[in-house]
C-alpha positions as a Markdown table, in Angstrom:
| # | Residue | x | y | z |
|---|---|---|---|---|
| 1 | Met | 17.4 | -25.7 | -5.8 |
| 2 | Val | 16.0 | -26.2 | -9.3 |
| 3 | Ser | 12.2 | -26.1 | -9.9 |
| 4 | Lys | 10.2 | -28.5 | -12.1 |
| 5 | Ala | 9.8 | -25.7 | -14.6 |
| 6 | Gly | 13.5 | -25.9 | -15.5 |
| 7 | Met | 13.0 | -29.6 | -16.3 |
| 8 | Phe | 10.1 | -28.9 | -18.5 |
| 9 | Asn | 12.3 | -26.7 | -20.8 |
| 10 | Leu | 15.2 | -29.1 | -20.6 |
| 11 | Arg | 17.4 | -26.4 | -19.4 |
| 12 | Tyr | 17.9 | -28.1 | -16.0 |
| 13 | Thr | 21.1 | -27.0 | -14.2 |
| 14 | Val | 22.4 | -28.0 | -10.8 |
| 15 | Arg | 23.0 | -25.1 | -8.4 |
| 16 | Pro | 26.8 | -24.9 | -8.1 |
| 17 | Gly | 28.6 | -25.3 | -4.8 |
| 18 | Ala | 31.8 | -23.4 | -4.0 |
| 19 | Gln | 34.6 | -25.4 | -5.5 |
| 20 | Phe | 32.2 | -28.1 | -6.5 |
| 21 | Gly | 30.7 | -28.3 | -10.0 |
| 22 | Thr | 28.9 | -31.2 | -11.4 |
| 23 | Lys | 30.4 | -32.8 | -14.5 |
| 24 | Ile | 27.1 | -33.5 | -16.4 |
| 25 | Asn | 25.5 | -31.0 | -18.8 |
| 26 | Tyr | 21.9 | -31.1 | -17.8 |
| 27 | Ser | 20.8 | -29.5 | -21.1 |
| 28 | Asn | 21.3 | -32.9 | -22.6 |
| 29 | Val | 19.3 | -34.8 | -20.0 |
| 30 | Lys | 16.3 | -36.2 | -21.8 |
| 31 | Phe | 14.9 | -38.6 | -19.2 |
| 32 | Gly | 14.5 | -41.2 | -21.9 |
| 33 | Gln | 12.2 | -40.6 | -24.7 |
| 34 | Leu | 9.3 | -39.5 | -22.5 |
| 35 | Thr | 9.8 | -35.8 | -22.2 |
| 36 | Leu | 7.7 | -32.6 | -22.1 |
| 37 | Asp | 8.2 | -29.6 | -24.3 |
| 38 | Arg | 6.7 | -26.7 | -22.5 |
| 39 | Gly | 4.4 | -29.2 | -20.9 |
| 40 | Ile | 3.2 | -30.7 | -24.2 |
| 41 | Tyr | 3.5 | -34.5 | -24.7 |
| 42 | Ala | 6.0 | -35.3 | -27.4 |
| 43 | Gln | 4.5 | -36.2 | -30.8 |
| 44 | Ser | 7.1 | -39.0 | -31.0 |
| 45 | His | 5.0 | -41.1 | -28.7 |
| 46 | Gln | 2.6 | -41.7 | -31.5 |
| 47 | Arg | 5.2 | -43.9 | -33.1 |
| 48 | Ser | 5.6 | -46.0 | -29.9 |
| 49 | Ser | 2.7 | -48.2 | -30.9 |
| 50 | Gly | 2.8 | -50.5 | -33.8 |
| 51 | Asn | -1.0 | -50.9 | -34.0 |
| 52 | Val | -2.4 | -47.5 | -33.0 |
| 53 | Asn | -1.9 | -44.3 | -34.9 |
| 54 | Ala | -3.3 | -40.8 | -34.6 |
| 55 | Ser | -6.2 | -41.5 | -37.0 |
| 56 | Asp | -7.2 | -44.5 | -34.8 |
| 57 | Ile | -7.3 | -42.3 | -31.7 |
| 58 | Glu | -9.2 | -39.6 | -33.6 |
| 59 | Arg | -11.7 | -42.1 | -34.9 |
| 60 | Lys | -12.2 | -43.6 | -31.4 |
| 61 | Tyr | -12.2 | -40.3 | -29.4 |
| 62 | Gly | -13.1 | -37.8 | -32.0 |
| 63 | Thr | -10.1 | -35.7 | -31.0 |
| 64 | Asn | -6.5 | -36.6 | -31.4 |
| 65 | Val | -5.2 | -36.7 | -27.8 |
| 66 | Tyr | -2.0 | -34.9 | -28.8 |
| 67 | Asn | -3.8 | -32.2 | -30.7 |
| 68 | Tyr | -6.1 | -31.9 | -27.8 |
| 69 | Leu | -3.2 | -31.2 | -25.5 |
| 70 | Asn | -1.7 | -28.8 | -28.0 |
| 71 | Asn | -4.9 | -26.9 | -28.6 |
| 72 | Asn | -5.7 | -26.6 | -25.0 |
| 73 | Met | -2.2 | -25.8 | -23.7 |
| 74 | Ser | -3.1 | -22.2 | -22.8 |
| 75 | Ala | -5.7 | -23.5 | -20.4 |
| 76 | Met | -3.6 | -26.4 | -19.1 |
| 77 | Gln | -0.3 | -24.6 | -18.6 |
| 78 | Pro | -1.4 | -22.8 | -15.4 |
| 79 | Val | -2.5 | -26.1 | -14.0 |
| 80 | Ile | 0.9 | -27.7 | -14.9 |
| 81 | Asp | 2.8 | -24.8 | -13.5 |
| 82 | Ser | 0.8 | -24.9 | -10.2 |
| 83 | Ile | 2.0 | -28.5 | -9.6 |
| 84 | Thr | 5.5 | -27.4 | -8.7 |
| 85 | Thr | 6.3 | -28.9 | -5.3 |
| 86 | Pro | 9.4 | -29.2 | -3.1 |
| 87 | Glu | 9.5 | -32.9 | -4.3 |
| 88 | Leu | 10.2 | -31.7 | -7.8 |
| 89 | Glu | 13.2 | -29.7 | -6.8 |
| 90 | Ser | 16.7 | -31.0 | -7.3 |
| 91 | Asn | 18.8 | -32.0 | -4.3 |
| 92 | Ala | 22.0 | -32.2 | -6.4 |
| 93 | Gly | 24.8 | -29.8 | -5.6 |
| 94 | Val | 26.2 | -28.7 | -2.3 |
| 95 | Thr | 27.7 | -25.4 | -1.4 |
| 96 | Ala | 31.0 | -25.6 | 0.5 |
| 97 | Asn | 31.4 | -23.5 | 3.6 |
| 98 | Thr | 35.1 | -22.6 | 3.8 |
| 99 | Ser | 34.9 | -20.9 | 7.2 |
| 100 | Lys | 34.3 | -24.1 | 9.1 |
| 101 | Thr | 36.5 | -25.2 | 12.0 |
| 102 | Ser | 38.5 | -28.4 | 11.6 |
| 103 | Glu | 36.1 | -30.2 | 13.9 |
| 104 | Glu | 33.2 | -29.1 | 11.6 |
| 105 | Val | 35.1 | -30.2 | 8.5 |
| 106 | Leu | 35.7 | -33.7 | 10.0 |
| 107 | Ala | 32.0 | -33.9 | 10.9 |
| 108 | Ser | 31.1 | -33.0 | 7.3 |
| 109 | Val | 33.2 | -35.8 | 6.0 |
| 110 | Gln | 31.9 | -38.3 | 8.5 |
| 111 | Asn | 28.2 | -37.3 | 7.9 |
| 112 | Ala | 28.4 | -37.0 | 4.1 |
| 113 | Ser | 25.8 | -39.2 | 2.4 |
| 114 | Thr | 26.2 | -38.1 | -1.2 |
| 115 | Tyr | 29.3 | -37.3 | -3.2 |
| 116 | Gly | 28.1 | -33.7 | -3.5 |
| 117 | Glu | 28.3 | -33.4 | 0.2 |
| 118 | Leu | 31.6 | -35.2 | 0.3 |
| 119 | Ser | 33.0 | -33.0 | -2.4 |
| 120 | Ala | 32.0 | -29.9 | -0.5 |
| 121 | Ala | 33.6 | -31.3 | 2.6 |
| 122 | Lys | 36.8 | -32.1 | 0.7 |
| 123 | Thr | 36.9 | -28.5 | -0.5 |
| 124 | Glu | 36.4 | -27.3 | 3.1 |
| 125 | Leu | 39.1 | -29.7 | 4.1 |
| 126 | Glu | 41.6 | -28.4 | 1.5 |
| 127 | Val | 40.9 | -24.8 | 2.3 |
| 128 | Gly | 41.2 | -25.3 | 6.0 |
| 129 | Lys | 44.5 | -27.3 | 5.6 |
| 130 | Asp | 46.0 | -24.7 | 3.2 |
| 131 | Asn | 45.0 | -21.8 | 5.5 |
| 132 | Leu | 46.6 | -23.6 | 8.5 |
| 133 | Thr | 49.8 | -24.3 | 6.6 |
| 134 | Ala | 50.1 | -20.8 | 5.1 |
| 135 | Ser | 49.4 | -19.1 | 8.4 |
| 136 | Tyr | 52.0 | -21.2 | 10.3 |
| 137 | Asn | 54.7 | -20.9 | 7.6 |
| 138 | Asp | 54.1 | -17.1 | 7.3 |
| 139 | Glu | 54.9 | -16.7 | 11.0 |
| 140 | Val | 57.9 | -19.0 | 11.5 |
| 141 | Ser | 60.2 | -16.0 | 12.0 |
| 142 | Thr | 57.7 | -13.4 | 13.3 |
| 143 | Tyr | 55.8 | -15.1 | 16.1 |
| 144 | Val | 57.6 | -12.7 | 18.4 |
| 145 | Asp | 57.2 | -9.0 | 17.4 |
| 146 | Glu | 60.2 | -7.8 | 15.4 |
| 147 | Asn | 60.7 | -4.7 | 17.6 |
| 148 | Val | 60.8 | -7.0 | 20.6 |
| 149 | Gln | 63.3 | -9.3 | 18.9 |
| 150 | Ala | 65.5 | -6.2 | 18.2 |
| 151 | Val | 65.6 | -5.3 | 21.9 |
| 152 | Leu | 66.2 | -8.9 | 22.9 |
| 153 | Ser | 69.2 | -9.1 | 20.6 |
| 154 | Glu | 70.8 | -6.4 | 22.7 |
| 155 | Leu | 70.7 | -8.9 | 25.6 |
| 156 | Gly | 72.1 | -11.7 | 23.5 |
| 157 | Ile | 68.8 | -13.5 | 23.1 |
| 158 | Lys | 67.9 | -14.7 | 19.6 |
| 159 | Ile | 64.4 | -16.0 | 18.8 |
| 160 | Pro | 64.9 | -18.9 | 16.4 |
| 161 | Thr | 63.1 | -19.4 | 13.1 |
| 162 | Leu | 60.8 | -22.4 | 13.2 |
| 163 | Asp | 60.7 | -25.1 | 10.6 |
| 164 | Thr | 58.0 | -24.8 | 8.0 |
| 165 | Ile | 55.4 | -27.6 | 7.5 |
| 166 | Ser | 54.1 | -29.1 | 4.3 |
| 167 | Gly | 50.5 | -29.8 | 5.5 |
| 168 | Glu | 50.4 | -32.9 | 3.1 |
| 169 | Tyr | 48.7 | -36.1 | 4.2 |
| 170 | Glu | 51.9 | -38.2 | 3.8 |
| 171 | Asp | 53.9 | -35.7 | 5.8 |
| 172 | Tyr | 51.6 | -35.7 | 8.9 |
| 173 | Asp | 54.1 | -37.3 | 11.3 |
| 174 | Asp | 56.9 | -35.1 | 10.2 |
| 175 | Asp | 54.7 | -32.0 | 10.5 |
| 176 | Met | 53.7 | -33.0 | 14.0 |
| 177 | Lys | 57.3 | -33.4 | 15.0 |
| 178 | Lys | 58.0 | -29.9 | 13.7 |
| 179 | Phe | 55.0 | -28.6 | 15.8 |
| 180 | Asp | 56.5 | -30.3 | 18.9 |
| 181 | Asn | 59.9 | -28.9 | 18.1 |
| 182 | Gly | 58.4 | -25.4 | 17.7 |
| 183 | Gln | 56.8 | -25.6 | 21.1 |
| 184 | Asn | 60.1 | -26.8 | 22.6 |
| 185 | Val | 61.9 | -23.8 | 20.9 |
| 186 | Cys | 59.4 | -21.4 | 22.3 |
| 187 | Gln | 59.8 | -22.9 | 25.8 |
| 188 | Ala | 63.6 | -22.7 | 25.6 |
| 189 | Ser | 63.3 | -19.0 | 24.5 |
| 190 | Gln | 60.8 | -18.4 | 27.3 |
| 191 | Asp | 63.3 | -19.9 | 29.8 |
| 192 | Glu | 66.1 | -17.7 | 28.5 |
| 193 | Cys | 63.9 | -14.6 | 28.9 |
| 194 | Asn | 62.8 | -15.6 | 32.4 |
| 195 | Gln | 66.4 | -16.2 | 33.4 |
| 196 | Lys | 67.4 | -12.7 | 32.1 |
| 197 | Leu | 64.4 | -10.9 | 33.5 |
| 198 | Pro | 65.5 | -10.6 | 37.2 |
| 199 | Glu | 68.9 | -9.2 | 36.2 |
| 200 | Ile | 67.3 | -6.5 | 34.0 |
| 201 | Ser | 64.7 | -5.7 | 36.6 |
| 202 | Gln | 67.4 | -5.3 | 39.2 |
| 203 | Lys | 69.4 | -2.9 | 36.9 |
| 204 | Lys | 66.2 | -1.0 | 36.2 |
| 205 | Cys | 65.6 | -0.5 | 39.9 |
| 206 | Glu | 69.2 | 0.6 | 40.5 |
| 207 | Ala | 68.9 | 3.0 | 37.6 |
| 208 | Lys | 65.6 | 4.4 | 39.0 |
| 209 | Ser | 67.2 | 4.9 | 42.4 |
| 210 | Arg | 70.1 | 6.7 | 40.8 |
| 211 | Val | 67.8 | 8.9 | 38.8 |
| 212 | Asp | 65.7 | 9.8 | 41.9 |
| 213 | Ala | 68.9 | 10.6 | 43.9 |
| 214 | Leu | 70.4 | 12.7 | 41.2 |
| 215 | Ser | 67.1 | 14.5 | 40.5 |
| 216 | Ala | 66.9 | 15.4 | 44.2 |
| 217 | Ser | 70.5 | 16.6 | 44.2 |
| 218 | Ala | 69.9 | 18.7 | 41.2 |
| 219 | Ser | 66.8 | 20.3 | 42.8 |
| 220 | Asn | 68.8 | 21.0 | 46.0 |
| 221 | Leu | 71.7 | 22.6 | 44.1 |
| 222 | Lys | 69.2 | 24.8 | 42.2 |
| 223 | Glu | 67.8 | 26.0 | 45.5 |
| 224 | Gln | 71.3 | 26.8 | 46.9 |
| 225 | Ile | 72.2 | 28.7 | 43.8 |
| 226 | Lys | 69.0 | 30.7 | 44.1 |
| 227 | Ala | 69.7 | 31.6 | 47.7 |
| 228 | Ala | 73.3 | 32.5 | 47.0 |
| 229 | Lys | 72.4 | 34.8 | 44.2 |
| 230 | Ala | 69.9 | 36.5 | 46.5 |
| 231 | Asn | 72.7 | 37.2 | 49.0 |
| 232 | Lys | 75.0 | 38.3 | 46.2 |
| 233 | Gln | 77.4 | 35.4 | 46.7 |
| 234 | Asp | 79.6 | 33.6 | 44.2 |
| 235 | Thr | 77.6 | 30.7 | 42.6 |
| 236 | Ser | 80.2 | 29.5 | 40.1 |
| 237 | Ala | 81.2 | 26.4 | 42.2 |
| 238 | Leu | 77.6 | 25.5 | 42.8 |
| 239 | Glu | 76.7 | 25.9 | 39.1 |
| 240 | Ala | 79.7 | 23.7 | 38.1 |
| 241 | Glu | 78.5 | 21.0 | 40.5 |
| 242 | Leu | 74.9 | 21.3 | 39.1 |
| 243 | Ala | 76.2 | 20.8 | 35.6 |
| 244 | Lys | 77.9 | 17.6 | 36.6 |
| 245 | Val | 74.9 | 16.3 | 38.5 |
| 246 | Glu | 72.6 | 17.1 | 35.5 |
| 247 | Ala | 75.0 | 15.2 | 33.1 |
| 248 | Asp | 75.0 | 12.3 | 35.5 |
| 249 | Leu | 71.2 | 12.5 | 35.7 |
| 250 | Glu | 70.9 | 12.4 | 31.9 |
| 251 | Glu | 73.1 | 9.3 | 31.7 |
| 252 | Ala | 71.1 | 7.7 | 34.6 |
| 253 | Gln | 67.8 | 8.4 | 32.8 |
| 254 | Ala | 69.1 | 6.9 | 29.6 |
| 255 | Asp | 70.1 | 3.8 | 31.5 |
| 256 | Leu | 66.6 | 3.7 | 33.1 |
| 257 | Asp | 64.9 | 4.0 | 29.8 |
| 258 | Lys | 67.0 | 1.2 | 28.4 |
| 259 | Tyr | 66.3 | -1.2 | 31.2 |
| 260 | Glu | 62.6 | -0.4 | 31.2 |
| 261 | Ser | 62.6 | -1.1 | 27.4 |
| 262 | Gln | 64.5 | -4.4 | 27.9 |
| 263 | Glu | 62.2 | -5.4 | 30.8 |
| 264 | Lys | 59.1 | -4.7 | 28.7 |
| 265 | Ala | 60.6 | -6.6 | 25.7 |
| 266 | Leu | 61.3 | -9.6 | 27.9 |
| 267 | Asn | 57.8 | -9.6 | 29.4 |
| 268 | Asp | 56.3 | -9.2 | 25.9 |
| 269 | Ala | 58.4 | -12.0 | 24.5 |
| 270 | Ile | 57.4 | -14.3 | 27.3 |
| 271 | Ser | 53.7 | -13.5 | 26.7 |
| 272 | Gln | 54.0 | -13.9 | 22.9 |
| 273 | Leu | 56.0 | -17.1 | 23.2 |
| 274 | Glu | 53.2 | -18.5 | 25.4 |
| 275 | Asp | 50.6 | -17.5 | 22.9 |
| 276 | Lys | 52.7 | -19.2 | 20.2 |
| 277 | Lys | 52.8 | -22.5 | 22.2 |
| 278 | Thr | 49.0 | -22.3 | 22.6 |
| 279 | Ser | 48.6 | -21.6 | 18.9 |
| 280 | Ile | 50.8 | -24.5 | 17.9 |
| 281 | Glu | 48.7 | -26.8 | 20.2 |
| 282 | Lys | 45.6 | -25.7 | 18.3 |
| 283 | Asp | 47.4 | -26.2 | 14.9 |
| 284 | Lys | 48.3 | -29.8 | 16.1 |
| 285 | Lys | 44.7 | -30.5 | 16.9 |
| 286 | Asp | 43.5 | -29.0 | 13.6 |
| 287 | Leu | 46.0 | -30.9 | 11.5 |
| 288 | Thr | 45.0 | -34.1 | 13.3 |
| 289 | Asn | 41.4 | -33.4 | 12.4 |
| 290 | Tyr | 42.2 | -32.7 | 8.8 |
| 291 | His | 44.4 | -35.8 | 8.6 |
| 292 | Glu | 41.6 | -38.0 | 10.0 |
| 293 | Ala | 39.1 | -36.4 | 7.6 |
| 294 | Glu | 41.4 | -37.2 | 4.7 |
| 295 | Ser | 41.8 | -40.8 | 5.8 |
| 296 | Gln | 38.0 | -41.2 | 5.9 |
| 297 | Val | 37.5 | -39.7 | 2.5 |
| 298 | Val | 38.6 | -42.9 | 0.8 |
| 299 | Asp | 36.2 | -45.1 | 2.7 |
| 300 | Lys | 33.4 | -42.5 | 2.3 |
| 301 | Thr | 33.9 | -42.4 | -1.5 |
| 302 | Tyr | 33.8 | -46.2 | -1.6 |
| 303 | Gln | 30.6 | -46.3 | 0.4 |
| 304 | Ile | 28.8 | -43.5 | -1.5 |
| 305 | Ala | 29.8 | -45.1 | -4.8 |
| 306 | Lys | 28.2 | -48.4 | -3.7 |
| 307 | Asp | 25.1 | -46.7 | -2.3 |
| 308 | Asp | 24.6 | -44.4 | -5.3 |
| 309 | Asp | 25.0 | -47.3 | -7.7 |
| 310 | Gln | 22.3 | -49.4 | -5.8 |
| 311 | Lys | 19.9 | -46.4 | -5.5 |
| 312 | Leu | 20.4 | -45.6 | -9.2 |
| 313 | Asn | 19.5 | -49.1 | -10.2 |
| 314 | Glu | 16.3 | -48.9 | -8.2 |
| 315 | Gln | 15.4 | -45.5 | -9.7 |
| 316 | Ile | 16.1 | -46.8 | -13.3 |
| 317 | Arg | 13.8 | -49.8 | -12.6 |
| 318 | Lys | 11.1 | -47.4 | -11.4 |
| 319 | Leu | 11.7 | -45.2 | -14.4 |
| 320 | Lys | 11.3 | -48.1 | -16.9 |
| 321 | Asn | 8.1 | -49.3 | -15.1 |
| 322 | Lys | 6.6 | -45.8 | -15.3 |
| 323 | Gln | 7.6 | -45.5 | -19.0 |
| 324 | Arg | 5.6 | -48.7 | -19.6 |
| 325 | Glu | 2.6 | -47.3 | -17.7 |
| 326 | Ile | 2.7 | -44.2 | -19.8 |
| 327 | Lys | 3.0 | -46.1 | -23.1 |
| 328 | Gln | 0.2 | -48.4 | -22.0 |
| 329 | Ala | -2.0 | -45.4 | -21.2 |
| 330 | Thr | -1.2 | -43.8 | -24.5 |
| 331 | Asn | -2.1 | -46.9 | -26.5 |
| 332 | Asp | -5.1 | -47.9 | -24.4 |
| 333 | Ile | -8.1 | -47.4 | -26.7 |
| 334 | Asn | -11.4 | -48.7 | -25.6 |
| 335 | Ser | -14.1 | -48.8 | -28.2 |
| 336 | Thr | -16.8 | -48.2 | -25.7 |
| 337 | Thr | -15.2 | -45.1 | -24.4 |
| 338 | Thr | -17.0 | -41.9 | -25.3 |
| 339 | Asn | -15.5 | -38.6 | -26.5 |
| 340 | Gly | -16.2 | -37.2 | -23.0 |
| 341 | Ser | -13.6 | -39.5 | -21.6 |
| 342 | Asp | -10.8 | -37.6 | -23.3 |
| 343 | Asp | -10.4 | -35.4 | -20.2 |
| 344 | Ile | -10.2 | -38.4 | -17.9 |
| 345 | Arg | -7.6 | -40.1 | -20.1 |
| 346 | Asn | -5.6 | -36.9 | -20.5 |
| 347 | Glu | -5.6 | -36.4 | -16.7 |
| 348 | Arg | -4.3 | -39.9 | -16.3 |
| 349 | Leu | -1.5 | -39.2 | -18.7 |
| 350 | Glu | -0.7 | -35.9 | -17.0 |
| 351 | Arg | -0.6 | -37.6 | -13.6 |
| 352 | Leu | 1.7 | -40.4 | -14.9 |
| 353 | Gln | 4.0 | -37.9 | -16.6 |
| 354 | Lys | 4.3 | -36.0 | -13.3 |
| 355 | Glu | 5.1 | -39.2 | -11.5 |
| 356 | Tyr | 7.7 | -40.0 | -14.2 |
| 357 | Glu | 9.3 | -36.5 | -13.9 |
| 358 | Lys | 9.7 | -37.0 | -10.1 |
| 359 | Ile | 11.4 | -40.4 | -10.6 |
| 360 | Ala | 13.5 | -39.0 | -13.4 |
| 361 | Leu | 14.6 | -36.0 | -11.3 |
| 362 | Asp | 15.5 | -38.3 | -8.4 |
| 363 | Ala | 17.4 | -40.6 | -10.7 |
| 364 | Ser | 19.2 | -37.7 | -12.3 |
| 365 | Asp | 20.3 | -36.3 | -8.9 |
| 366 | Ile | 21.8 | -39.7 | -8.1 |
| 367 | Phe | 23.4 | -39.9 | -11.5 |
| 368 | Val | 24.9 | -36.4 | -11.2 |
| 369 | Asp | 26.3 | -37.4 | -7.8 |
| 370 | Leu | 27.7 | -40.6 | -9.2 |
| 371 | Asp | 29.0 | -38.9 | -12.4 |
| 372 | Ala | 31.0 | -36.4 | -10.3 |
| 373 | Leu | 32.5 | -39.3 | -8.3 |
| 374 | Val | 33.5 | -41.1 | -11.4 |
| 375 | Ala | 35.0 | -38.0 | -12.9 |
| 376 | Asp | 37.1 | -37.4 | -9.7 |
| 377 | Asn | 38.1 | -41.0 | -9.9 |
| 378 | Asp | 39.8 | -40.3 | -13.3 |
| 379 | Gly | 36.8 | -41.7 | -15.1 |
| 380 | Ser | 37.2 | -45.2 | -13.5 |
| 381 | Lys | 34.1 | -46.9 | -12.2 |
| 382 | Asn | 36.2 | -49.0 | -9.9 |
| 383 | Val | 36.7 | -47.7 | -6.4 |
| 384 | Lys | 38.8 | -49.0 | -3.5 |
| 385 | Asn | 38.5 | -48.5 | 0.2 |
| 386 | Ser | 41.3 | -48.3 | 2.8 |
| 387 | Ser | 41.1 | -52.1 | 3.3 |
| 388 | Gly | 41.9 | -52.7 | -0.3 |
| 389 | Gln | 38.4 | -53.8 | -1.2 |
| 390 | Phe | 37.2 | -52.9 | -4.7 |
| 391 | Tyr | 33.6 | -52.0 | -5.8 |
| 392 | Ser | 32.7 | -51.8 | -9.5 |
| 393 | Ile | 30.0 | -49.4 | -10.4 |
| 394 | Glu | 27.5 | -51.4 | -12.5 |
| 395 | His | 24.6 | -49.1 | -13.4 |
| 396 | Tyr | 26.3 | -45.9 | -14.4 |
| 397 | Asp | 26.4 | -46.6 | -18.2 |
| 398 | Glu | 22.8 | -47.7 | -18.4 |
| 399 | Ala | 21.6 | -44.6 | -16.5 |
| 400 | Lys | 23.7 | -42.4 | -18.8 |
| 401 | Lys | 22.1 | -43.9 | -21.9 |
| 402 | Ile | 18.6 | -43.3 | -20.5 |
| 403 | Leu | 19.0 | -39.9 | -18.7 |
| 404 | Val | 21.6 | -38.3 | -21.0 |
| 405 | Glu | 21.5 | -40.0 | -24.3 |
| 406 | Gly | 17.8 | -40.6 | -24.3 |
| 407 | Glu | 18.0 | -44.2 | -25.1 |
| 408 | Thr | 15.5 | -46.8 | -23.7 |
| 409 | Asp | 14.9 | -50.4 | -24.3 |
| 410 | Ile | 11.2 | -50.1 | -23.6 |
């Protein structure tokens, strides 16, 4: 938010939003010819009257009103500075929140009432859509763990690579078909794994039984050998048999390890494929939200252009009226007024200037909003909605002359 003090020094800037910068340089915003320089009324106003000059004012009041303000600025400045209120803060500029969900992005577009808000929502939309597209495309061949895929390949099961998506508005239907196909591919792979799983589980059980039997046989032979040696008997035949059993046991254990690994890989693949189907379902919902948001941006831009233009016209009308009041107050010299009325007159001018600044700031916020819209519309002041209706922005140029170029017809 920008305080009034920034406007006094004509160094007014709009707080930037992420990915959204205003197109107007506020250092050039003059709010017409009625400006403050460190809170001092501009000397150029003396030339606004064709009949009254500084000497006339000095003769009538005894003190030139402008010199009065200049000479008393040290005392008046604290009062001027103390008038800063929330109403004299700029509402232009919106910060984009790129961590929003697709539902929140869609709501941001739907609820945008200014082009600043819509621009921030468009940024959030593009970031969300790009993240979705990049995330999906990065995982088209790795949605099942690579180590799991390596084990599955031993069983003749290949996890297919999914088709990448573009994420572009015009490719929405094609991308949705690719999502559907991806879910079908995952289901087919799941079915293949489920069909293979009972066979592998059976082989694992058989291998486990063989390992248990051979392990028991080896233990029994070791006990026989131990007893035979205690009785000083020949153990060569028993030891030969033990060697064969231990070799068979090692082979059976290798089979068991293999089948356990394959069973685990099949179960992991089934789980990961299920997760991918769920993930794709979310991607479908997100892409649908982004597509709907993009479709509404056109109509929102049209409506905001129309609203901003009408609001700007009203603010410019108020601005001109307030300019007239200030000039009238500046040139209002009553011969019966005493020197003591200078304070009252100056207070009136100060109040009118504050009122003018408030209107000027409001007008400038609207102008900045509309200026950003026009810039994003390739500089054209004609906008079209989704129904093909055109709206021509009428008050932009007049506002620019008054707020930026400092021109006025008052």
